[in-house]
C-alpha positions in Angstrom: 0.1 0.1 0.1 1.0 3.5 -0.6 0.3 6.9 1.3 -2.4 8.5 -0.6 -4.8 11.6 -0.7 -6.3 13.3 1.3 -3.2 12.7 3.6 -0.5 15.1 2.7 2.5 13.7 0.6 5.2 16.5 0.6 8.4 16.5 -1.6 11.2 18.7 -0.1 14.8 19.5 -1.3 17.3 18.2 1.0 19.6 20.9 1.0 17.1 23.9 1.6 14.2 22.1 3.0 12.1 24.2 0.6 9.0 22.1 -0.8 9.2 21.1 -4.6 6.2 20.4 -6.9 6.4 17.1 -8.8 6.5 19.2 -11.9 9.7 20.8 -10.7 11.7 17.8 -9.9 14.9 17.0 -12.2 16.8 14.1 -12.4 19.5 14.3 -10.0 17.7 16.5 -7.5 18.2 15.3 -3.9 14.9 15.1 -2.3 13.0 13.7 0.7 9.3 12.5 0.9 7.3 13.1 4.0 3.8 11.8 4.6 1.4 13.2 7.0 -2.0 12.9 8.2 -4.7 15.1 6.5 -4.8 18.6 7.9 -8.7 18.3 8.9 -10.8 15.3 9.9 -13.6 16.1 7.5 -11.2 15.2 4.6 -11.2 11.6 6.0 -15.2 11.5 6.2 -17.1 10.1 3.4 -17.9 13.6 1.9 -14.2 14.6 2.0 -13.1 11.2 0.5 -15.6 12.0 -2.5 -13.5 15.0 -3.5 -10.1 14.2 -2.2 -9.8 10.4 -1.8 -8.1 8.1 -4.3 -11.0 7.0 -6.1 -11.6 10.5 -7.2 -8.3 10.5 -8.8 -9.0 7.6 -10.9 -7.3 5.1 -8.5 -9.2 1.6 -7.8 -8.4 1.5 -4.3 -9.9 2.2 -1.0 -8.5 5.0 1.1 -6.3 3.9 4.0 -5.0 6.4 6.5 -1.3 6.9 6.7 -1.1 6.0 10.4 -2.7 2.4 9.5 0.0 1.9 6.8 3.0 2.9 9.1 2.0 0.1 11.7 
């Protein structure tokens, strides 16, 4: 399983600590990827998952909270 929306997946530059969008990553960049719990509990409710869950983005999988994946 993978960390998925609505939980937060952040890519940061290892040297500066600045966030990087996936469109700005270049071959050779040194980055770290951090996963965090969704910022608001509403995003994890059925209404929130309708607009931010993996199925909304076309993935055929049910949402699994990051803390469950990290056990």
